[in-house]
N, C-alpha and C positions, 0 to 999 in steps of 0.2 A: 049127394049122400055124404054125410059126415061120418068119418070113422074115428072112434076113440084111439088115442095113441097107446099102443101096447105097453104094458108095464112089466111083462115077464115073457118067458119063452113060449108058454102055452098060448098066451094071447097073440103072440107073433105068428105062431103056427096056425091059429084060427083064421088069420087073414087069408090064408090060401084058399079058403072056401068062397071068397068074394071074387067077383069078376075083376080082372086086371084093368086098371085105368090109372091116370096120372095121380089122382088123389090118393089112391091106395098105395102107390109107390112112395109118395111123400110121407104118408102115415107110417109106412114101414121104416123109412129112413129115420124119422123122428123117434120111432120106437127103439131102433138100434142105438141111437144116441142116448136115450133115457136109460135103457137097460145097461149100457156100458157105464154110465155114470153111477147107477145104483150098485154096480160091482166095483166101484172105485177105480175104474180104468181111466187112463189118461187119453187125451186125444191122439197122442202119438201111438199108443198101444192099439187103439181102435183103427187108426189109419194103417198100421202094420198088418192087421187082420184083413182089411179090405184089399191091401196090395199083395197079399200072399197069392201065389200062383194057384190057379184052379182050372177046372175044365169048362167053366161057364163063360168067363170073360177073358178077353185078351188084355195085354198090358195097357194099351191105350184106354180101354174101357175101365179098367181098374183104377188108373190114374184119374180119370174123369170122376168116377164114383168117389174116390178118396177126397177130391176137392169138394164135391157135393156134401159129403159127410162132414167135412171141416166147416163148411158154411152153415150147415144145420147145427153143429155144435155151438158155434158162435151166436147164432140167432135164437137158440133155445135156452139161453142163460136164465 
């Protein structure tokens, strides 16, 4: 199943209705990158958001996700 890359927060929230799989996660990451760019955020600003402490991911997971987001940023030019 192909998912369209979300272009706004509402489309990102709508992804929650889909069953979780690798393709959905990749789509969500691509959406985060595109939404950040549409808001004129820099990669460093986006990475700072990913690295911010939260209750969902530990530091190692946030570092890994930050790297994945950076790779997506570079590949979605």
